[in-house]
TIRO-362506 format. One line per 5 residues: number of its first residue (from 0); their letters; for each residue x, y, z of C-alpha. Coordinates in nm, 2 decimals. Layout:
N
NUM	A	X,Y,Z ~ ...
! end
This chain:
172
0	MSDAH	-4.86,-2.41,-1.74 ~ -4.58,-2.14,-1.77 ~ -4.35,-2.01,-1.99 ~ -4.08,-1.89,-1.76 ~ -3.73,-2.04,-1.73
5	AGPGA	-3.68,-2.20,-1.43 ~ -3.31,-2.27,-1.50 ~ -3.09,-2.44,-1.71 ~ -3.23,-2.71,-1.93 ~ -3.09,-3.05,-2.10
10	GEDAD	-2.78,-2.93,-2.27 ~ -2.69,-2.60,-2.12 ~ -2.41,-2.54,-1.88 ~ -2.51,-2.48,-1.48 ~ -2.15,-2.44,-1.46
15	ADADA	-2.10,-2.17,-1.67 ~ -2.41,-1.96,-1.53 ~ -2.25,-1.99,-1.15 ~ -1.96,-1.91,-1.30 ~ -2.03,-1.61,-1.46
20	DADTD	-2.23,-1.48,-1.16 ~ -1.95,-1.57,-0.96 ~ -1.76,-1.30,-1.17 ~ -2.04,-1.07,-1.16 ~ -2.10,-1.06,-0.82
25	ADANP	-1.69,-1.02,-0.78 ~ -1.71,-0.74,-0.98 ~ -2.00,-0.55,-0.84 ~ -1.85,-0.63,-0.48 ~ -1.48,-0.70,-0.43
30	LADVD	-1.53,-0.85,-0.05 ~ -1.77,-1.10,-0.18 ~ -1.52,-1.37,-0.19 ~ -1.34,-1.24,0.10 ~ -1.42,-1.36,0.48
35	PDRHP	-1.13,-1.18,0.77 ~ -1.33,-1.37,1.00 ~ -1.21,-1.69,0.85 ~ -0.86,-1.58,0.65 ~ -0.76,-1.27,0.78
40	VVLFD	-0.64,-1.07,0.52 ~ -0.28,-0.89,0.54 ~ -0.29,-0.55,0.30 ~ 0.06,-0.45,0.21 ~ 0.20,-0.20,-0.05
45	GVCNL	0.20,-0.40,-0.41 ~ 0.51,-0.25,-0.52 ~ 0.74,-0.26,-0.24 ~ 0.99,-0.50,-0.29 ~ 1.05,-0.58,0.12
50	CHGAI	0.65,-0.62,0.13 ~ 0.69,-0.89,-0.16 ~ 0.94,-1.08,-0.03 ~ 0.75,-1.06,0.31 ~ 0.41,-1.20,0.16
55	RFLVR	0.65,-1.46,0.01 ~ 0.82,-1.56,0.33 ~ 0.41,-1.54,0.51 ~ 0.36,-1.79,0.27 ~ 0.64,-2.04,0.36
60	HDDAG	0.53,-2.05,0.70 ~ 0.13,-2.06,0.74 ~ 0.10,-2.41,0.71 ~ -0.25,-2.37,0.77 ~ -0.33,-2.13,0.54
65	TFRFA	-0.49,-1.90,0.73 ~ -0.39,-1.54,0.56 ~ -0.51,-1.37,0.23 ~ -0.32,-1.13,0.05 ~ -0.46,-0.80,-0.17
70	PLDSP	-0.26,-0.53,-0.23 ~ -0.33,-0.17,-0.04 ~ -0.40,-0.03,-0.40 ~ -0.65,-0.35,-0.55 ~ -1.03,-0.30,-0.55
75	VGQAL	-1.02,-0.55,-0.21 ~ -0.73,-0.38,-0.04 ~ -0.92,-0.01,-0.10 ~ -1.26,-0.22,-0.02 ~ -1.19,-0.34,0.30
80	LERHG	-1.00,0.02,0.42 ~ -1.32,0.20,0.28 ~ -1.50,-0.03,0.48 ~ -1.27,0.01,0.79 ~ -1.29,0.39,0.75
85	LPTTD	-0.91,0.34,0.72 ~ -0.72,0.64,0.44 ~ -0.70,0.45,0.13 ~ -0.34,0.66,0.00 ~ -0.05,0.72,0.18
90	HDSIV	0.04,0.39,0.20 ~ 0.31,0.35,0.47 ~ 0.16,0.04,0.64 ~ 0.07,-0.30,0.61 ~ -0.26,-0.29,0.75
95	LVDAD	-0.45,-0.68,0.88 ~ -0.82,-0.74,0.91 ~ -0.93,-0.99,1.10 ~ -1.20,-1.09,1.33 ~ -1.11,-0.86,1.59
100	GTHRR	-1.09,-0.56,1.34 ~ -0.78,-0.34,1.18 ~ -0.47,-0.32,1.26 ~ -0.19,-0.12,1.09 ~ 0.24,-0.08,1.15
105	SAAAL	0.36,-0.33,1.41 ~ 0.09,-0.44,1.60 ~ -0.02,-0.59,1.28 ~ 0.33,-0.77,1.23 ~ 0.28,-0.93,1.57
110	RIARR	-0.02,-1.03,1.54 ~ 0.04,-1.20,1.17 ~ 0.39,-1.37,1.35 ~ 0.11,-1.46,1.62 ~ -0.04,-1.71,1.39
115	LDSPW	0.25,-1.84,1.19 ~ 0.45,-2.19,1.28 ~ 0.72,-2.20,1.44 ~ 0.93,-2.06,1.57 ~ 0.82,-1.72,1.41
120	HLLWA	0.55,-1.71,1.67 ~ 0.72,-1.63,1.97 ~ 0.78,-1.29,1.81 ~ 0.42,-1.22,1.96 ~ 0.59,-1.19,2.30
125	LRVVP	0.75,-0.86,2.18 ~ 0.33,-0.69,2.23 ~ 0.56,-0.60,2.52 ~ 0.75,-0.31,2.43 ~ 0.57,0.01,2.42
130	RRLRD	0.39,0.02,2.07 ~ 0.53,0.35,2.05 ~ 0.90,0.19,2.08 ~ 0.76,-0.05,1.83 ~ 0.58,0.21,1.61
135	AAYDL	0.90,0.40,1.56 ~ 1.12,0.13,1.41 ~ 0.85,0.04,1.19 ~ 0.81,0.34,1.07 ~ 1.23,0.39,1.06
140	VAEYR	1.24,0.04,0.79 ~ 0.92,0.20,0.64 ~ 1.00,0.54,0.51 ~ 1.38,0.36,0.40 ~ 1.20,0.07,0.24
145	YNVFG	1.25,0.19,-0.12 ~ 1.55,0.32,-0.13 ~ 1.77,-0.01,0.07 ~ 1.52,-0.31,-0.15 ~ 1.36,-0.09,-0.43
150	RKDAC	0.99,-0.11,-0.56 ~ 0.86,-0.20,-0.89 ~ 0.63,-0.01,-1.12 ~ 0.34,-0.19,-1.04 ~ 0.22,-0.49,-0.86
155	EIPEP	0.34,-0.79,-1.03 ~ 0.08,-1.11,-1.04 ~ 0.24,-1.34,-0.81 ~ 0.38,-1.64,-0.88 ~ 0.15,-1.97,-0.89
160	EIRER	0.18,-2.11,-0.56 ~ 0.12,-1.80,-0.38 ~ -0.14,-1.64,-0.62 ~ -0.41,-1.95,-0.47 ~ -0.37,-1.68,-0.14
165	FAERA	-0.48,-1.36,-0.23 ~ -0.79,-1.27,-0.22 ~ -0.80,-1.05,-0.56 ~ -0.98,-1.28,-0.77 ~ -0.88,-1.02,-1.09
170	LE	-0.55,-1.24,-1.07 ~ -0.69,-1.58,-1.16
! end
């Protein structure tokens, strides 16, 4: 007969052990609960007021709950950028990570729009506009976003109805 402990005994809390293991996994690997194939992840500038407004807009127009969100500077954001060989500093673009890889600037915006509820999915048709023109317009907005919309001192914890859509488990 062995004295080895095979698991929680009577009166022990197996759920607490599982939660502690999940927290340890998430701390060790910020991407443990992230599946861009199933739930594409939108990485955004966490201090940008325009970006925060865009995230609220996406949540309102994504009834299927397709997207997950993470600030670019968060552990999830940094890990996804590193995994895909993208710069982890100088964030001047939204990044979409999905089953097809990573997409930036206007390509990301249009791919996101394609999955939104009607009528917003119709914006996908703008992909026929040459990318250099789309990206020039995107870059113009990105360059002046802080001047026009302002910025926060730090990324705020989102309101409860949006928080569940964040890939960042540290928010819970």
